[in-house]
Every structure is written in structure tokens, then in C-alpha cells.
C-alpha positions, 0 to 999 in steps of 0.5 A: 471510592467504594464499589457502591459509589463507583456503581452509582457514578457509572449509572449516573454518567450513563444516564446523562450520556443517554439523556444528552443523546436523546435530546440531540437526536430528537431536537437537533437531529444530531447523531454523532454524539453517540461516538463519544465513548469510542472516541474516548476509548481511542484517546485512552489507547493513544497514551497507554498502548500505541501499538493497539491503535496501529493494529486498529488502523490496520483493520480499518484500512480496507474499509476506509473511504476516500474523500477528495477535493482535487481542486484544492489538492487535498484529500483524506481517507476516513477514518484512517488518515486522521488516526494515523496523524494522531499516531504521528503526533504522539510519536513526535511528542514522545521523541521530543520529550523522552528522546527514546527510540531503538537505534537499531531500527533507526540505524538499519539500512532500510531506515536510512533509505526511507529517511533519505527519501523523506529528506529529499521529498522535504527539499523538493517541497521547497522547490515545488511548483505547488508548495501547498500540494507538496506540503500536504503530500509530505505530511501524508507520507509521514503519517504513513511511514511513522506509524507503519514503519517506525512504530510498527518496527518496535511492535514487531519485536513480538512475532505475535504482533506481526501475525496480528498485523497480517491477519487484521488486514487480511480479514478486513480485505476478505470482507471487502472482496466478498462485498465486491463479488456480491455487487459484481454478481448483480451485474453478471460479472461484466468486465466494465462493472469490475472496474468500480464495484469495489467502490467506495472502499477502493477507488478502482480495480487497479488499487484493489487488485494490487492489495489482493496480489500483495496478500495472496502470498500472505494467505498461503504463508499463514496456511503453513505457519508452525503451530496452526490450529485446524480452525486457522488452517480452514480459515487460511484455505478459505482466504486463499480461495476468496483472494484467487476468485477476487483477483480473477474478477478484478480484471486487473491485468497488472495484478495478474502480472505481479502475482505471476512474477511473485510465483516465479520468484518463489520457485527461484528461491526454492530452486536456489537460483543465484541472484546474478543469474537472474540479473544476467537474464534480465540484462540479456532480455533488455539488450535483446529488446533494444536490439530487436526493438523495431521488430518487437514494436511491429509485432505489438502493434499488430495486436488489436485485442482490447480488454474483454470479459473473456479471460484469455482475450483479457490476457492477450490485451496486455500487449495491445498498444494499438487500440486498448485505451487503458494501455494507451493512456498509460503510455500517454501518462508515461510520456508526459512524465518523461517530458516533465522530467526533461524540463526539471531533471534534478528536483522535479515539479514537487511531490504530489504535483504530477496530476496538476501539471501534466496536462500541457505535456500531453501530445494530441497524437498520444491522447486517448478516449479517456484522456482529458485536456485538463489532465485531471484523471490521476497520477503517472501510473508508475511508481518509478516515472512518477517520482522521477517527474515529481522529485527528479532523478534522485527521487526515482533512484532512491525508490530503486535503491529501496526496492533492491535493498528490501528484496536483498535483505528480505532474502537474507533474512529468509536464509538466516531464520528459523521456520517461522522467520523463513515463512514471515520473511518469504511472504512479506518479501513476495508481497513487496515484489508483487507491489514493485512489479505492479509499480511499473504500471500503477502507483498507490503509495499516496493512498492508505490502502497500499501504504499500510501493507507496503511500509508494514511489510518493510517494518516486518523485514527490518524487525525480523532482521534485527530481533529474530534471526539470532535465535534469541528470545525477542523482547516483548514490546512494552505498552507505550 
């Protein structure tokens, strides 16, 4: 085909496309046909360069809007989850027809733990109280894990793709923070408004705060990344400032705690404090808690400080288990989760079912002003007790093993790698630590907002461990 003919075809197709669009808009009031070129472009990249689709989804995630129908147990985050499902289908098709995948990733300890988690989730789906809900939950977990662990693990053979992944999510998150701060300013930065001004991008301030906490170490690490241009340094400094302001005005106490823990771990690593001293300290503190349990609880019950717009008072309210509705509701959910576990300790009630079955397991004396008799206000508020209620004791143990293994391997990679690897392993490990800390008070791995960085950070640690710690030049990822 000559160049002249190609140009004629381009003009002809463009004219047809515009004519059809004008007809649909003017006569049928239909506007979605304008998206056809973008849809075709995305489909093209699904088959020629899947890594670009994963990076595209990464950038879109902070902007995604959740559409839910809790009565049916179904919900979807648009546009990211349909795109993730597409990656899942392409990955499975490639695996089925070509049977090619880097066994170094599939044989990595973290990969074994994730596979065990998915296998147990599939088994408990068979025994679920609500099979339809559990099947949907299992499929959604697959479309989180496959793109952002198994596909991303291949992508991250290239350090450049690791940087792209981190920067894309971070830059999109910064836009959401600025939007949130502008909306919050319109309400005088009131504490109550701080719970919902990030809508529709984040459902509430807890998930929003968790994302900010995960990316504070990332922004700091990118500031000191080797070979940075002056422009990159300036952008990193601005990002750090926006993240700090954002997390302060998120009024997310769990997020503040997780950042504090991340900072403490960072200094422990710098000071080369051995892990067994940290472990012994933790055991000692837990022992002291049980020895002086009555005295500690008596002291906590005297704290009447509710959450407040005042920063110091808001910090003090963290330990208020007498009158703070948010703290008391968490305890109510935890107690319900424990009772659910006691009834079905091995297989649980089924993945994703907690929010639909916990209502009868509440106690009148434990309910709060934000409790509902129907129990339709969310999950267990714990990344540890939630899986225990839904997937039994093995579900919680698997998550604990994943936590300890990822931190241990992340620190091992930090010790083995060059400066670039040290920074990347440090920021992703600290990011995961903030999430694991946050997980004691909330759980968000059923959402794209936190699943994308969570599984992505794990993939970075695995890729660094496999491809970047032997000082050899990593293979460049091939467009698939």
C-alpha cells in the first residue's frame, strides 16, 4: 500500500468515525462511542506489550471509583478492575497455550506462600456460607495478584520498570491528595469532613491514609535515588511535602501509627540492631501486657479523649477504649470475628463473607452509635482477624508467614544489593511494614487502592532478590 493510499484510508476512517459519533450524539444522545480509539489502543497493547497495560492500570488506580452493590455481594472499581481481569485472562491464555513462565519467580518462597494462600482460599470457597460471594472474592484476588505479582515480577527484571511503577502510582496519588486538600479547605479542615473529602477516589480516610503511609518511604527513597536530575529532586521534595500534609489532614490515626513504626524500623536498620533483639523486646512487651493486663486496661478506660481536630487530642484518643466510637466499633468487629472463628475454626465462613454474617455475633453491650443491627457497614477492620474469621486459623497463619517472609527477604536483599537495590528494597520493605502495621486496625486487600502497591511491592522484592543482587546485568523484559 502506497503512502498516498494510507493517507486516504486514514482520512476516510476518521471521517466515518466522526460522522457516526455526531449521529449518535445528536440523535441518540450516546457519547461512549468517542472512547472507541482508546479501547482499540488498549486492546492492541494487551497483545503486544502487557507490561504497558500493567503500568497504565497502576497510574489509573488512585483515580478509580468503586461501584458496589452490597446486597448482591458484588462490587467493581472502574476502570481498573475490568482492565486487571483482562490481564488475568491474557496471562492464563499465554500460560495455557505457550506454557512459558520464569520458574525462578514461581519457585521463590514468597510465590509459594501466595500460591498456598490462593489454594486455601479456593478450598474455603467450596465450604463457604455464601459461595457466590466467595467465588467473586477469589476471582478479584486473582486479578490483583496475577497482574501485580506474577506479571509485574517479570516486568521488574528491569529496574527502570520498577521506577516507573513507583512514580506512576505516586504521581496519581499526589493529584488525589491535592484534590482532597482543596475540598477539605472548603470545610475549614474540620476533622469530620476529613473522613469523606477524598471521595469518590477513596471510600474513607482510613484507606486513603494507608496509601499515603505506604508511599512516604517511596517518596523519600526516590529523593536519594542515584543519578537523579535536579528536576527529579525538586519533584521528590514536593511529593514528600504533599504526602506529609495529606497524612496529617487525613486524621487517620492508624496511618500515623504505621508511619511511626516505619520510621522506627528504618532507624533499627541503620543502627544494625539485630532482629532477635527486636523479637525479644516484642515478646517482653506482650508478656508485660498480660502480667499487668488489669492495670493497663484500668488506665486505658480512664482515657475519655475522643477524636478531635486538635492534633494532640487526636493522638491521645488512640488509646480511648471507653467513649471513642471508632475505637469501640473496631473492638466490636474484632469480637464478632473471634466468635465467628470459634464457631468455624478450621475453614471459616468463606472468603469475603464477614460483612454479611457478622451481625448476629455482635453483643448489645459492645455495640456503638455507629453499629448496625444488620451489620452492613464493612469488614473486620483487621488484616489478621478478618482472614481468621473467613478462612479459619490457616488463613491467618498464611498471612503471618507472608508478612514475616517478605520483611525478612526484603532486609536480606537490602544487605546484598548495590546502592540502587538497597534504596528500592528499603522503601518497598518499609512500605509493606506500614501496611502490615495498619493491618492490625484495618484491612484493604479486597480493594484495588491498596492491593496494587501491596502485591507490587512484593513483586519488587522478589525481582530484586532474583535478578538484581548478583551484580549481573539484568535481562531486559521482552514485550509480550
